[in-house]
SERODO-351158 format. One record per residue (C-alpha): y, z, x; residue in one letter. Coordinates in steps of 0.001 Angstrom, whole numbers, plus 500000, padded with zeros to 6 digits. Layout:
# SERODO-351158
YZXA
...
This chain:
# SERODO-351158
492551489198511114X
491621491680508386X
489657493744510887X
492620493798513281X
494865495370510640X
492155497813509598X
491604498850513220X
495363499226513754X
495640501478510701X
492653503518511804X
494149504054515265X
497458504915513642X
495723507501511448X
493704508993514323X
496776509569516477X
497559512903514787X
495488516022514265X
493139516133511265X
495334518335509065X
498398516129509629X
497046512712508679X
495639510825505749X
493804507507505623X
492596505886502413X
491051502531501558X
491022501140498039X
488264498652497285X
489218495178496121X
490471495096492558X
491401492004490580X
494811491025489221X
494514488464486414X
497543486535485137X
500371489053484651X
498312492233485247X
499589495111487371X
497659497499489636X
498712500939490841X
497177502831493779X
498099506540493873X
498467507819497447X
499239511425496471X
502043513940497005X
503221514822500525X
505639517506501691X
507365517081505041X
508270514229507355X
505692511388507390X
505296507970508960X
503307505408506991X
501466502148507594X
500128500304504577X
498073497124504867X
497711495002501742X
495195492150501727X
495487489682498855X
492984486871498380X
493342484142495783X
490345483856493461X
491893481039491428X
495243479342491865X
497448480203494820X
498409483761495674X
501794484776494331X
502074488548494035X
504591491290494696X
503591494552496373X
505829497615496141X
505634500978497913X
507188503440495502X
508091507130495724X
509172509888493403X
510278513252494752X
508414515249492096X
504648515532491639X
504977514956487897X
507973512596487657X
507652509026486467X
510971508012488044X
509548505685490704X
511921504256493309X
510873501247495380X
511204502002499107X
509447498910500543X
508475495489499152X
506459492503500320X
505892489175498583X
502539487578499240X
501763483901498813X
499154481583500243X
495385481468499871X
494743484687501820X
497585486975502803X
497713490133504906X
500936492107504860X
501769495445506436X
504530497880505518X
505613500580507971X
508309503209507887X
509093506898507583X
509420509354504708X
511718512135505991X
511325514290502858X
507851513298501671X
507232512709497982X
504626511277495636X
503623507757496742X
501988504783495110X
501411501131495886X
502131498986492836X
501308495272492588X
501873492507490085X
501128488805489865X
504010486360489954X
502355483853487604X
499021482951486030X
496283483201488651X
493566485614489732X
494004487633492948X
491745490169494659X
493809493026496132X
492683495577498742X
494902498398500065X
494529500428503289X
497013503276503804X
497610505675506674X
500134508529506840X
500884510841509751X
502937514018509538X
505797513931512068X
507236517462511860X
């Protein structure tokens, strides 16, 4: 199942010309108890479509995490606004967020644990310029 989502993101990313797309994969990182993780996707100007696959695997306890796609309109601002959210629970969970960003912005994927457990988190992100 993980490979299906990865392949779908890769095809999504390859659909546009090289200068108009971005694909990034973040290696598995571990959330322990009430830790948070942040994955910076960078600053984008213009109209973009996104597909973000988040794979969460429980190392101990059951998976109970929140994953947020957040944006700020300035490269240096810390005023993050959540534009998409998924809640993951179960032993292994794959979630995908898709949508559009008509005005671009600085993006990040931010995750936190819902209770005391250890989760391994991996993020795959693809963006395609639409204008």
